[in-house]
C-alpha positions in Angstrom: 0.2 0.1 -0.1 1.1 3.7 -0.8 1.1 5.7 2.2 1.4 9.8 2.0 2.4 11.9 5.1 3.0 15.8 5.4 6.2 16.7 6.4 8.2 20.3 6.5 11.7 21.5 5.5 13.7 24.5 5.4 15.6 26.5 2.7 17.3 29.1 4.6 14.6 30.5 6.8 12.0 29.9 4.1 9.7 26.9 4.6 8.0 24.9 2.1 5.7 21.4 2.5 7.4 17.9 1.7 5.0 14.8 1.1 6.7 11.7 2.4 5.6 8.9 0.3 5.8 5.0 1.4 5.5 2.3 -0.8 5.8 -1.0 0.6 5.8 -4.3 -1.8 7.0 -7.8 -2.2 10.6 -8.1 -3.0 14.2 -8.3 -1.5 14.1 -6.8 1.8 15.5 -3.1 1.7 14.9 0.7 2.6 15.5 3.0 -0.4 15.1 6.7 0.3 15.0 8.9 -2.8 14.2 12.6 -3.2 17.8 14.3 -2.6 18.3 13.2 1.1 21.5 13.7 3.0 23.3 11.7 5.2 21.3 11.8 8.1 18.3 11.2 6.1 19.9 8.3 4.6 20.7 6.9 8.3 17.3 7.3 9.3 16.3 3.8 8.1 18.3 2.2 10.9 16.5 4.6 13.4 12.9 4.1 11.9 13.4 0.3 11.8 14.7 0.0 15.3 11.8 2.6 16.6 9.1 0.8 15.1 10.4 -2.5 16.7 10.8 -1.0 20.2 7.6 0.8 19.9 5.5 -2.7 19.9 4.8 -2.6 16.3 5.6 -5.1 13.3 8.5 -4.4 10.7 8.3 -6.9 8.1 11.2 -7.9 5.8 9.8 -6.4 2.4 10.9 -4.2 0.1 10.4 -0.3 0.9 10.7 2.7 -1.0 10.4 6.2 0.6 10.2 9.4 -1.7 10.4 13.0 0.0 8.6 15.1 -2.4 9.6 17.5 -4.3 12.4 15.7 -5.3 14.5 18.5 -7.1 15.1 20.0 -3.4 18.0 19.0 -1.0 16.6 17.5 2.0 18.7 17.7 5.1 18.5 16.5 8.9 16.6 13.7 10.9 13.3 15.7 11.0 11.6 13.4 8.4 12.0 10.4 10.9 8.3 10.6 12.6 6.8 11.0 9.1 8.7 8.4 7.5 7.9 6.1 10.7 3.8 7.0 10.5 4.3 6.3 6.6 5.4 2.9 7.3 2.9 2.1 9.8 0.3 3.4 7.7 1.0 1.4 4.5 1.3 -1.9 6.7 -2.2 -1.2 7.9 -0.6 -0.5 11.4 -2.2 2.9 11.7 -4.3 5.4 10.5 -6.8 2.2 8.6 -10.1 2.5 8.9 -12.4 -0.6 9.0 -12.4 -0.7 5.0 -8.8 -0.7 5.4 -8.3 2.7 3.9 -6.3 5.4 5.4 -8.2 7.5 7.5 -9.0 11.4 6.5 -6.9 12.3 9.7 -3.8 11.3 8.3 -3.5 14.2 5.9 -4.7 16.8 8.2 -1.4 17.1 10.1 2.0 18.1 9.3 4.5 15.9 11.1 8.4 17.0 12.5 10.5 14.8 14.6 14.0 12.9 15.2 13.2 9.3 16.5 15.4 8.1 19.2 15.6 3.7 18.5 13.5 3.5 21.6 10.3 5.4 19.7 11.0 8.8 21.7 10.6 11.6 19.5 13.9 13.9 19.9 13.9 17.9 19.6 14.7 19.2 16.3 16.3 22.5 15.1 14.1 24.9 13.1 10.9 24.5 14.4 10.0 28.1 14.7 10.7 29.1 11.2 8.7 25.9 10.3 5.9 26.9 12.5 5.9 30.4 10.8 6.1 29.3 7.0 3.4 26.5 7.6 0.7 29.1 9.1 1.1 31.2 6.2 0.9 28.8 3.8 -2.6 27.9 5.4 -1.5 24.5 7.6 -4.1 24.1 10.3 -2.4 21.5 12.2 1.0 20.5 12.7 2.7 18.0 15.2 6.1 18.4 17.1 8.3 16.9 19.5 7.3 18.1 22.9 11.2 19.1 23.5 10.2 21.6 21.1 7.2 23.1 23.1 8.9 26.4 24.4 9.6 27.8 21.1 6.6 26.8 19.6 3.9 28.2 22.1 4.4 31.8 21.1 3.2 31.1 17.4 -0.7 31.6 17.4 -3.4 30.5 14.6 -2.3 27.3 14.0 -2.9 24.0 16.3 0.0 22.4 17.6 0.6 19.4 19.1 3.3 18.0 20.9 4.3 14.2 21.0 7.0 12.6 23.3 6.7 8.9 21.4 6.1 7.4 18.2 2.7 5.9 19.8 1.6 9.2 20.7 1.8 10.0 16.9 -0.3 7.1 16.2 -3.0 7.4 18.4 -3.1 11.1 17.3 -3.8 9.9 13.4 -6.1 7.2 14.9 -8.5 9.5 16.4 -7.3 9.7 20.0 -8.4 13.2 21.6 -5.4 15.7 22.1 -5.3 19.0 23.2 -3.3 21.6 21.3 -0.4 23.3 23.2 -1.5 26.9 24.8 0.2 29.8 23.2 1.3 32.5 25.3 2.4 36.5 24.9 6.0 37.1 24.1 7.8 38.7 27.1 10.3 41.4 26.4 12.4 43.7 27.9 14.6 42.8 31.0 18.3 43.2 31.3 20.7 41.2 29.2 22.6 38.6 31.1 26.6 38.7 31.3 26.9 42.1 30.5 28.8 45.1 32.5 27.4 47.6 34.1 28.4 51.2 32.9 28.7 52.1 36.6 31.8 50.3 36.9 33.5 51.9 34.4 35.9 54.5 35.8 36.4 57.5 33.8 36.1 57.4 29.9 33.4 59.7 30.1 33.8 60.4 26.0 33.7 56.8 25.2 30.6 56.2 27.6 28.8 59.2 25.7 29.7 57.6 22.6 28.0 54.2 23.6 25.2 55.6 24.4 24.8 57.6 20.9 25.8 54.3 19.4 23.0 52.4 21.0 20.3 55.2 20.6 20.8 55.4 16.9 21.9 51.7 16.1 25.4 53.1 15.1 28.7 51.3 14.1 31.5 52.5 16.5 35.3 51.4 16.7 37.2 52.2 19.7 41.0 53.1 19.6 43.1 53.1 22.7 46.4 51.5 24.3 46.1 48.1 25.9 44.2 48.0 29.7 42.2 51.4 28.7 38.7 49.6 29.1 37.7 48.9 25.2 36.6 45.5 25.9 34.7 46.1 29.2 33.1 49.3 27.4 32.0 46.9 24.4 30.8 44.3 27.2 28.7 47.2 28.8 26.7 47.8 25.6 24.0 44.9 26.0 22.9 46.5 29.1 22.0 49.7 27.4 20.4 48.5 24.1 17.0 49.4 23.6 14.3 46.6 24.3 13.6 44.6 21.3 10.2 44.5 19.5 7.9 41.2 19.2 8.8 41.4 15.3 12.5 41.4 16.2 12.4 38.9 19.0 10.7 36.1 16.8 13.0 37.1 13.7 16.1 36.6 15.9 14.7 33.4 17.3 14.2 32.0 13.5 17.7 32.5 13.0 19.2 30.8 16.1 16.5 27.9 15.8 18.0 27.1 12.3 21.2 27.1 13.7 20.7 25.0 16.9 21.8 27.8 19.6 18.5 28.6 20.7 18.2 28.3 24.8 15.8 25.2 25.2 14.5 26.6 28.5 13.2 29.9 27.1 12.3 29.1 23.7 12.8 32.9 22.2 15.5 35.2 22.1 13.8 38.2 24.4 17.0 40.4 24.5 19.8 41.4 21.8 22.4 39.2 20.7 26.0 39.9 21.6 28.5 37.9 19.7 32.2 38.1 19.9 33.9 35.7 17.5 37.5 35.1 17.9 39.9 36.8 15.4 40.9 33.2 13.9 37.4 33.2 12.4 37.0 31.9 9.4 34.9 33.6 6.4 32.4 30.7 6.4 32.2 31.0 10.2 31.4 34.6 9.9 28.9 34.8 7.0 27.6 31.4 6.9 27.8 28.0 4.5 28.9 25.0 4.4 27.3 21.9 2.6 23.9 23.0 4.1 24.2 26.7 4.0 23.7 27.6 7.4 23.9 31.0 9.3 26.8 32.5 10.5 28.1 35.0 13.3 27.1 38.2 10.7 23.6 36.8 11.0 23.4 35.2 14.9 24.0 38.8 15.7 20.7 40.2 13.7 19.2 42.9 15.9 22.2 42.9 18.1 25.5 43.5 18.3 28.7 41.8 16.5 32.0 42.6 18.5 35.1 42.4 16.9 38.0 42.8 19.4 41.5 43.6 18.0 39.9 44.4 14.5 43.3 44.7 12.7 44.1 41.3 13.9 41.3 39.8 11.6 42.3 38.6 8.3 41.5 41.5 6.1 39.9 39.1 3.6 37.5 38.5 6.6 36.8 42.0 7.3 35.9 42.7 3.6 33.0 40.5 4.1 31.4 42.9 6.5 31.0 45.4 3.8 27.6 44.3 2.0 26.0 43.5 5.1 26.7 46.5 6.9 25.1 48.4 3.9 22.3 46.0 2.5 21.1 44.3 6.0 21.4 40.7 4.6 24.1 38.3 3.7 23.7 36.0 0.8 25.4 32.6 1.3 26.0 31.0 -2.5 26.7 27.5 -2.8 26.5 25.1 -5.6 23.3 23.5 -4.8 21.5 26.7 -3.4 21.5 30.5 -2.6 20.2 31.2 0.7 19.5 34.9 2.0 19.7 35.8 5.9 19.1 39.1 7.7 22.1 40.5 8.8 21.0 44.0 10.6 23.3 44.2 13.5 25.6 47.2 15.2 29.1 46.6 14.4 31.5 47.1 17.7 35.2 46.9 17.1 38.3 47.8 19.1 42.0 48.3 18.1 45.4 49.4 19.0 46.7 52.6 17.6 49.9 50.7 16.7 51.4 47.2 16.6 52.8 48.0 20.2 49.7 49.4 21.4 51.6 52.8 22.9 51.4 55.2 19.9 50.2 58.4 21.5 50.6 56.9 25.1 51.6 59.4 28.0 53.0 56.9 29.9 54.6 54.3 27.6 56.6 54.8 25.0 56.0 53.4 21.5 58.7 51.0 19.6 57.0 51.3 16.4 58.2 52.8 13.4 56.1 55.2 11.0 55.9 52.2 8.3 54.8 49.6 11.1 52.1 52.1 12.2 51.1 52.5 8.6 50.9 48.6 7.9 48.9 47.9 10.8 46.6 50.5 10.3 46.1 49.7 6.4 44.9 46.4 7.7 41.6 47.9 8.1 40.2 49.6 4.6 39.1 52.7 4.1 35.7 51.5 2.8 35.2 49.7 5.9 36.0 52.5 8.2 33.7 54.6 6.0 30.7 52.4 7.4 31.8 52.9 10.8 30.0 55.9 12.2 31.8 56.4 15.4 35.5 56.3 16.1 36.1 56.9 19.6 39.5 57.4 21.2 39.8 55.5 24.4 42.5 57.2 27.1 44.4 55.6 29.3 42.7 55.6 33.2 44.8 57.5 35.7 45.0 56.2 39.2 42.7 58.7 40.9 40.0 57.8 38.3 40.3 54.1 39.4 40.3 55.2 43.5 37.9 58.0 43.5 34.3 57.1 44.5 31.9 58.9 42.1 28.2 58.9 41.5 28.5 57.2 37.9 25.5 56.7 35.8 24.2 53.0 35.8 23.3 51.1 33.0 19.7 51.4 33.8 20.0 55.1 34.0 21.3 55.2 30.3 19.1 52.4 28.8 16.2 54.7 30.2 17.5 57.5 27.5 18.1 55.3 24.9 14.4 53.3 24.9 13.3 57.4 25.1 15.3 58.2 21.8 13.9 55.1 20.0 10.8 55.5 20.8 10.9 58.7 19.0 12.6 57.1 16.1 9.8 54.0 16.0 7.2 57.0 15.5 9.2 59.1 13.2 9.7 56.0 10.7 6.5 54.0 11.3 5.4 52.6 8.1 8.8 52.1 6.8 11.2 49.1 7.3 13.5 51.6 9.2 13.5 51.4 12.8 16.8 53.1 13.9 18.4 56.4 12.4 21.3 54.3 11.3 19.4 52.7 8.5 17.8 56.0 7.2 17.5 56.1 3.8 18.7 59.1 1.3 15.2 60.5 1.3 14.9 60.0 5.0 18.0 62.0 5.4 16.9 64.4 3.3 13.8 65.1 5.2 14.9 64.8 9.2 18.4 66.0 8.7 18.1 69.5 7.8 20.8 71.6 9.1 20.8 75.6 10.4 23.4 77.6 8.4 25.7 77.3 11.5 25.8 73.5 11.2 26.0 73.5 7.4 29.5 75.8 8.1 30.7 73.4 10.6 30.0 70.0 8.5 31.4 71.9 5.2 34.5 72.7 6.9 34.9 69.3 8.6 34.1 67.9 5.3 36.6 70.0 3.1 39.9 69.5 5.8 39.1 65.9 6.5 38.6 64.9 2.9 35.5 62.8 3.8 33.5 60.6 1.6 29.9 61.2 0.5 29.2 58.2 2.9 31.1 59.5 5.8 29.1 62.8 5.2 25.6 60.8 5.4 27.0 59.1 8.8 27.6 62.1 10.2 24.2 63.5 9.7 22.7 60.2 11.0 24.6 60.3 14.3 23.5 64.1 14.6 20.2 63.1 14.3 20.4 60.7 17.1 22.4 63.2 19.0 19.4 65.5 18.9 16.9 62.7 19.4 18.8 62.1 23.1 18.5 66.0 23.4 14.9 65.8 23.2 15.2 68.0 20.2 13.2 68.3 16.9 15.9 70.0 15.2 19.4 69.4 14.5 21.6 72.3 16.3 25.1 73.4 15.4 26.1 71.8 18.7 24.9 68.3 17.6 26.8 68.5 14.3 29.8 69.7 16.0 29.8 66.7 18.1 29.5 64.2 15.4 32.0 65.6 14.0 34.3 64.9 16.8 33.4 61.2 16.4 35.5 60.6 13.1 39.1 60.4 14.9 40.1 58.0 11.8 39.4 60.5 9.4 41.8 62.8 11.4 44.5 60.7 11.8 44.3 59.5 8.0 44.7 63.4 7.3 
C-alpha cells in the first residue's frame, strides 16, 4: 500500500511542504530513500526500523521505497524520521486505517516533524519556529512537533500545534485519540541582558561612554581606539546592558535564525534580549558569513538585531573583514553554494576595538611607542577605507589614571542610560512608522533629506570638516545620521550646530588619516 504523510523542510529561513511517500511491496528486503536526501536522512532507515520494533509494532522484511517530494530540493537532517515511520505503519495497515482498510482522513490533516530515537521517543529538532511560521502562512492548520520543542512553539498563534513524546503518541493522534493543542502565550520582552557589565563600574572614559550611548540609541557602528588596558573590551561588554528593548517582530525574527542554527536556549524558547556575539580573530570567512554544505547562517546573522563585537580588529584577516562591507550596507548576507543560494538577515551593530599601533602605545602619555612610522602605517592599513567609512563613530579611549580608579563617584548606571536610549528609540519608531526602518542608522537618502535638515551654523561646521578631512559622501551621511541621534537624545526636533559639532568629533580616524 502507498501511504502519504505531510512534513516540512527549510531552505534558509523559508519553509516549504514535503510529502513523505512510502510504498511497501514484495521483493528483497531493503529500504531505499530517494528525493535528494542527505546522510542524516539516509541513516534514518536504521533509526526508524528500531523505533518501530521497540514501540511494539511489526516491521516485516519487505522492499520499502521512501520518496521525499518535491524531489528536486535537497532535504537535510533527521526531521523526517517521524513522518517516515508513520508512513511505514500506515502502509502496513498498523496505523491510520479504518475498518475498510483505507487510510483515515486524519492522516492528511497533520504535518509531522521529529527525529526518532531507537526506543521510539521523539527527539528535539532545529528550525521548528521558522517552519511553524511558514506553515501557518501557507495555510497549514495542524502540525505535530516533538514535546522538547514546545517552548519555542508556544509563541506561534493561529495554528494548532500538538506535542508528542513518542511514536505511539503520534499513532494515537492519527487514529483519533483526543488531544489538546498546546497553549499559546504572549512574548514577554524587556529585562536586562545577562552577562553584560554595568556602566557604573567603568572608571573615567566619559567620552567613550557618551559615544556608546549614542551608538545604542541610533543603532550606529562604533570603533574604539586606545592603548591596552584602557577599558575597550569592558566598554563593549557594557553595551548589551544599555541596548533598547526588542520588539516582538525582532524577537521572532532573531529566534528563527537561532533555531535554525541550533543555538537557541531550549528552556526559554525565544530570544528576548539583543544578541551579543564576539567571534575570535581566527574566525574563518564561512564561520562569519555562514555557509558549509547546508548553507547555514554564521556569526553575522547570529548578531541580527544585536551586536557583533570584533576585538582587536586589525588582527582579523583582511579577507574576513571585507566580507562585512555588504551586510553593513544592505542588512542581509547572501550565502551561495553549488546546490543553493540562501539570504539571511544581518541587521546588526558592528562594535570594534583596536590598538593605535602594533605595540599599542602610539600617542600614550605613560608608555613609549617602539613602532616605526612604516609599521604603524602597515598596521592601520589592515582596515580598508571603505570599511572605516561604514563605521559611524570613531572613539579614542584614553588611558585611565589612578585617581579615576580609586575615587568614589556617582557614575550613571546602565539602567539610567538605557532609559534615555529607549526614549530616543521610541522617537525614531514613531518617526519611521510604516516603513522598514527602525533606527537612525538605517535611514534612506530620502529620509536623510527630510529629517536631517541643518541650520546655517551646522552647515558651516560640516562643510569645514568635509573639506579639511577629505571625507567621502558616505562619511558625510554618517555624520548626519549621528547628529540626528544626538538631537533625539537631547529631545530636540531640529538638529543644531552643537549636535553637528559633536558628531564630527566622532571621526577620529578620518583626522588621523589626514
